[in-house]
C-alpha positions, 0 to 999 in steps of 0.5 A: 500500500501507499498513501499519496499527498499532492501539493502545489496547485493554485491559480496562475495566469496563462503562460505561467508555471506551476510545479506539483509535488506528490509525496509517497508514504513509502519508497518509490524506488519499487513503484512500477509507475508513478503518474499524474492524471487530471479531470476538468469539469464535465470532462473525462479523467485523462492521463497527463504524464507517467514515469516508470521505475526504469526511467521511461516517461510518457506524456499526453500530446496536449502537454508535450514540450510544456510539462515535465515529470520527474522523480526524486527517489531520495525524497519519495516524491514525484513532480510535475513541472508545468510551463506555458500553462493554458486555460485548457489545463485547468483541472484537478490533478491527481497523483497515481501509483501503480504497484505490481502484485498479482495484478497492477494495483492503483493508488490515488492522491486526493487531488490538487486544483490547478486554475489557469485564468487571467 
């Protein structure tokens, strides 16, 4: 099991930047995939970015070149650096951990609100 706590959301103007943090309650070295998802009002939950334990990263097309996911294994923390934010990035952002067992088990944080508006 793992508990995930996100922070770093807030209100930012278009073109601005934010960095989200997700602190895990255990070492993330053995966590297969850490990632960020988001859900905007009236829209489906969507993947933003993932980072696997071997260092592979994956991004949604809509955020490529603007967002960067990274892991700090010493701090058991995953970050999402978001640059050049757009109003369409407004959503609740959720941290996710997928842990290997007999099957992949998903764990979620409580979410942090990101609002991009002038």
